[in-house]
C-alpha positions in Angstrom: 0.2 0.1 -0.1 1.2 3.5 -0.8 1.5 6.4 1.4 -1.4 8.2 1.4 -1.3 11.8 0.2 -3.9 14.2 1.3 -5.6 16.3 -2.0 -5.2 20.1 -1.3 -8.6 21.9 -1.2 -9.2 25.7 -1.1 -11.7 27.9 1.2 -12.1 31.4 1.4 -10.9 33.3 4.5 -13.7 35.0 6.4 -12.8 38.7 4.8 -13.3 36.9 1.4 -10.3 38.9 -0.1 -7.9 35.9 -0.5 -7.9 32.0 -0.7 -5.7 29.6 1.7 -4.5 26.2 1.3 -5.8 24.1 3.9 -4.9 20.2 4.2 -7.3 17.5 5.1 -6.8 16.5 8.8 -4.0 13.4 9.2 -5.8 10.7 11.0 -3.8 9.3 13.5 -4.1 6.2 16.0 -2.2 5.3 19.0 -1.2 1.8 20.3 -0.9 1.7 24.1 -2.5 3.5 26.7 -0.3 3.0 29.8 2.0 5.5 31.1 3.0 7.7 28.1 0.3 6.7 26.0 -1.7 8.8 27.9 0.4 12.1 26.9 0.8 11.0 23.1 -3.3 11.1 22.9 -3.4 14.4 24.6 -1.0 16.0 22.6 -2.0 14.7 19.1 -5.6 15.2 19.8 -4.7 19.0 20.7 -3.3 19.7 17.2 -5.2 21.2 14.5 -4.1 19.4 11.5 -4.9 16.1 13.0 -7.7 13.9 14.1 -7.1 11.5 16.6 -9.4 8.4 15.9 -8.6 5.6 17.5 -6.5 4.0 20.5 -5.4 -0.1 20.4 -4.5 -1.3 24.0 -5.1 -5.1 25.4 -6.1 -3.8 28.9 -10.1 -2.8 28.8 -9.9 -0.8 32.1 -7.6 1.5 30.1 -10.2 1.7 27.3 -13.0 2.6 29.5 -10.8 5.1 31.0 -9.8 6.6 27.6 -13.8 6.5 26.7 -14.1 8.6 29.9 -11.9 11.0 28.8 -12.3 11.6 25.4 -15.9 9.8 24.1 -15.2 10.4 20.5 -11.9 8.2 20.4 -12.7 4.7 19.5 -10.9 1.8 21.6 -10.2 -1.3 20.1 -7.8 -4.3 21.8 -7.1 -6.3 18.4 -3.9 -4.5 16.9 -4.5 -6.3 13.4 -8.0 -4.6 13.2 -6.6 -1.5 14.1 -3.7 -1.6 11.5 -6.0 -2.5 9.1 -9.6 -1.4 9.7 -9.4 2.2 11.2 -8.5 4.0 7.9 -5.6 5.4 9.8 -2.8 7.7 7.7 -0.3 7.2 10.6 0.5 5.1 14.0 2.1 6.1 17.1 3.6 3.2 19.1 4.0 3.5 22.8 4.2 0.1 24.1 6.9 -1.9 25.6 10.1 -2.1 23.8 10.1 -5.5 22.6 7.2 -5.0 20.9 8.2 -1.8 19.1 9.7 -4.1 16.1 6.7 -5.8 15.2 4.4 -3.2 15.8 6.2 -0.6 13.3 7.3 -3.3 11.0 3.1 -4.2 10.7 2.6 -0.7 10.9 5.0 0.2 8.2 3.5 -3.0 5.9 0.1 -1.8 6.4 1.1 1.8 4.6 1.0 3.9 8.1 3.3 6.5 8.8 4.9 5.4 12.0 5.9 7.0 15.0 8.0 5.0 17.6 8.7 5.5 21.4 12.5 5.6 22.1 14.5 3.2 22.0 13.4 2.6 18.3 13.8 -1.5 18.8 15.8 -3.7 20.6 18.8 -4.6 18.2 20.5 -2.3 15.1 19.2 -5.1 13.0 15.6 -4.6 13.7 16.3 -0.8 13.2 17.4 -1.0 9.8 14.8 -3.4 8.4 12.6 -0.8 9.6 14.5 2.0 7.9 14.1 0.0 4.7 10.8 -0.9 4.7 9.9 3.1 5.2 12.1 4.3 2.8 10.8 1.6 0.1 7.2 2.6 0.8 7.9 6.0 0.9 6.4 6.5 4.5 7.6 8.7 7.4 9.2 6.9 10.1 9.9 8.9 13.4 11.4 8.1 16.8 10.3 10.2 19.8 13.8 11.7 21.2 11.7 13.9 23.1 14.4 16.2 24.4 15.8 17.0 20.9 12.7 19.5 20.8 13.0 21.3 24.5 13.8 24.8 24.5 16.9 24.0 26.8 18.4 21.8 24.3 17.7 23.6 21.4 19.5 26.6 22.9 22.4 24.7 23.9 22.9 23.3 20.1 22.3 27.0 19.3 25.2 28.1 21.5 27.6 25.4 20.8 27.0 25.7 17.0 27.7 29.4 17.2 31.1 28.6 19.0 30.3 30.4 22.1 31.9 27.5 24.3 34.9 27.4 22.2 36.0 23.7 21.7 34.0 20.8 23.7 36.0 19.1 25.8 33.8 16.8 27.4 29.5 16.3 28.7 28.5 14.8 32.0 25.2 13.4 32.5 23.3 12.6 35.6 19.7 10.9 35.4 18.9 9.5 38.5 15.6 8.4 40.8 14.2 5.9 42.9 12.4 3.7 40.1 10.5 2.8 37.9 12.0 -0.4 37.7 11.4 -2.3 34.6 11.7 -6.0 33.8 12.9 -6.4 30.0 15.3 -3.8 29.8 17.9 -2.3 32.1 18.4 1.1 33.6 20.8 2.0 30.5 18.1 1.2 28.2 15.4 2.8 29.9 17.0 6.4 31.1 20.5 6.7 28.9 18.6 7.1 25.8 17.4 10.9 26.5 21.4 11.5 27.2 22.9 9.7 24.5 20.4 11.2 22.1 21.0 15.0 23.6 25.0 14.2 23.3 25.0 13.2 20.2 22.7 15.9 18.6 25.2 18.4 20.7 28.6 16.8 19.4 27.0 16.0 15.8 29.1 13.0 15.6 29.1 9.1 16.3 31.5 7.9 19.3 34.4 5.7 18.0 34.2 3.5 21.4 32.2 3.0 24.4 32.5 1.1 28.0 30.0 0.6 30.6 29.7 -0.7 34.1 26.7 -1.7 36.4 25.3 -3.7 38.7 22.0 -5.6 39.6 20.9 -5.0 43.1 16.9 -5.6 42.5 16.1 -7.9 39.8 18.8 -10.7 39.0 20.6 -9.9 35.3 19.1 -6.3 35.0 21.1 -3.6 36.2 19.6 -0.6 38.0 22.8 1.4 38.2 25.1 2.0 34.9 28.0 4.3 34.2 28.2 4.8 30.9 31.3 6.4 28.9 31.7 7.5 25.1 34.9 8.3 23.5 34.6 10.7 20.4 37.3 11.7 18.0 39.6 14.8 18.8 39.8 13.9 22.7 36.3 14.3 23.5 34.2 12.2 25.6 30.9 12.1 27.5 30.1 10.4 30.8 26.4 8.8 31.5 25.3 7.9 35.2 22.0 6.2 35.1 20.0 4.8 38.2 16.7 3.5 39.9 18.1 3.6 43.2 18.8 7.0 44.0 16.8 8.8 46.9 16.8 12.1 44.7 15.4 12.7 41.1 18.2 14.4 39.1 18.4 15.4 35.6 21.5 17.4 35.3 24.0 17.6 32.3 27.4 19.8 32.4 28.6 20.9 28.8 32.3 21.8 29.4 34.2 23.9 26.3 37.3 25.7 26.2 35.9 29.1 26.7 32.7 28.5 29.0 30.7 26.2 30.1 27.0 25.2 30.4 25.1 23.7 33.2 21.6 22.4 32.3 19.0 21.2 35.2 16.1 19.9 33.5 14.1 19.6 36.9 14.2 23.6 37.5 11.1 25.4 36.8 12.9 28.3 35.4 16.3 28.9 34.3 17.0 25.5 33.4 20.3 26.7 31.3 22.9 28.4 32.9 26.0 29.5 31.3 29.5 30.1 33.2 32.3 32.4 31.6 35.1 30.4 33.3 37.8 28.5 32.0 41.5 27.3 32.7 44.4 28.6 30.5 48.0 27.3 30.3 50.7 29.8 29.5 51.9 29.8 26.2 55.8 30.4 26.9 57.9 29.9 29.9 61.5 29.4 30.4 61.9 28.1 34.1 59.2 26.0 36.0 58.7 28.8 38.7 57.2 30.9 35.4 54.6 28.4 35.0 51.1 29.5 36.3 47.7 28.1 35.3 45.5 31.1 34.7 41.6 31.1 36.0 39.5 33.2 34.4 36.1 33.6 36.7 33.7 35.6 34.5 30.2 36.1 35.5 27.4 33.5 34.7 24.1 34.4 32.8 20.7 32.7 32.0 19.6 32.9 28.6 15.9 33.5 28.0 13.9 30.2 26.9 10.7 30.3 25.0 9.1 27.5 27.0 6.8 24.8 25.0 6.1 21.1 26.0 8.7 19.4 23.9 6.2 16.3 23.2 3.9 18.8 21.9 6.3 19.9 19.2 7.4 16.3 18.5 3.9 15.4 17.9 3.4 18.6 15.4 6.8 17.8 13.8 5.5 14.3 13.0 2.4 15.7 11.4 4.1 18.3 9.5 6.9 15.9 8.0 3.7 13.7 6.7 2.3 16.6 5.3 5.4 18.1 3.6 7.0 14.7 2.8 9.8 15.4 4.7 12.4 13.6 7.0 12.0 14.0 10.5 14.9 15.6 12.9 14.9 12.3 14.6 14.2 9.9 12.2 14.9 6.3 12.0 18.6 6.9 11.3 19.0 8.6 14.7 17.2 5.9 16.4 19.5 3.3 14.7 22.4 5.5 16.4 21.4 5.4 19.6 20.5 1.6 19.4 23.8 1.1 18.3 25.1 2.8 21.1 23.0 0.9 24.0 24.2 -2.5 22.1 27.8 -1.3 22.4 27.2 -0.7 26.1 25.1 -3.6 26.7 28.2 -5.4 25.4 30.5 -3.9 27.5 28.4 -4.8 30.4 28.8 -8.2 29.7 32.6 -7.8 29.7 32.6 -6.3 33.2 33.2 -2.6 31.7 35.5 -3.5 28.7 35.8 -1.2 26.3 34.1 -1.8 23.0 35.1 0.0 19.6 32.5 0.4 16.9 32.6 -0.1 13.1 33.2 3.1 10.7 30.3 5.6 11.4 30.3 6.5 8.1 30.3 3.2 6.4 27.7 0.5 7.1 26.4 -0.2 10.4 28.8 -2.9 11.9 28.5 -4.7 15.6 30.6 -3.0 17.9 34.1 -4.8 18.4 35.8 -5.9 21.4 39.2 -4.0 22.4 40.4 -7.0 24.3 44.4 -7.3 24.4 44.6 -4.1 22.6 44.1 -5.2 19.1 40.6 -4.9 17.5 39.2 -7.5 14.9 36.7 -6.4 12.8 33.8 -8.6 12.4 31.0 -8.7 9.3 27.2 -7.5 11.2 25.4 -10.5 11.1 22.0 -9.7 9.2 19.0 -11.9 10.3 16.1 -12.6 7.5 13.0 -12.1 9.4 10.2 -13.1 7.3 6.8 -11.3 7.6 4.9 -13.7 9.7 6.7 -12.2 13.0 5.3 -8.7 12.4 2.0 -9.8 11.1 0.9 -13.0 13.1 3.1 -12.1 16.5 1.6 -8.7 16.9 -0.9 -9.6 19.4 0.9 -11.7 21.6 4.0 -9.1 21.7 1.9 -6.2 22.4 1.3 -5.6 26.1 0.0 -2.6 27.9 2.8 0.1 28.4 
């Protein structure tokens, strides 16, 4: 089935003096009405160019709840009926991670533009297949890396690209809280995607290596505390600390440049970004050790103005805009694939007790991470698993659970 292209129609403005172009609203359905699904329903329903028609969830109590909130939205429990019998233009997937791939594949094969919650899938091979289907069918495939649409992150990217921080030296990120414990993914796959997506977006390049350490204290073999390090070209690196076992909720990122530094605290209601005009300088010339003195510069700090708008609203609007204009999203399947590659490398490092893993060339074909064991890296060809359509179509109902 080909992507649906809405016909344009003209209407006369109230003053009758000119004509404007108006498009038929994009019809959207949401799969999953658990934790994140209600937020997506609220946001898509608020968009003027979107008609939220149906929600699919296996939990009938959740469907009763949505019918109370939004009587005009149809509730369904059968994913295949939802995908093939609801006349939808686009599908939003907010279900457990293990079901992202089969549901997204079924959605794309049914000719629907597809919006997937992070992380995109459970492996880079699954991501590659979804990207391939979307490109062959001319469909929009978008991953919800919500923070990239937030005003603070957009402002940070603007400042970095303007060169106001100088050369970026490192980024340190902490995302900590008590819970929410997951059973199917560890804390790195649950919390770190936010930080990874922001870091990749700020630096504009893929890391050459990753190492990750962690422990499972509550659920066996499901790490609830991890420390991840990403090594980038030009001696740059980033550290990411993730935890479900912290008494305080912390959402903080520090970007250190050669000229200035930024502290981003997402939990602050206002003043989420503070820029510090501080740095340390090494003397360019000296004849004796006594003449060697580091120079510490302590300037002012300032808080840039941010035009606040809910990031998820912007992400949902961007998805609809991309469908209407046949454009590639800022957070497309390609960005989702990059994030999964980092998580795969981190998982492999965890199994090696924190030993570093090096990636294949980010400019070439996607490769599985290669361990740096005895100091020599041995490349291996990526293993591609050929999957038939049966898993995505017939296995949808069994893999689809309440998010």
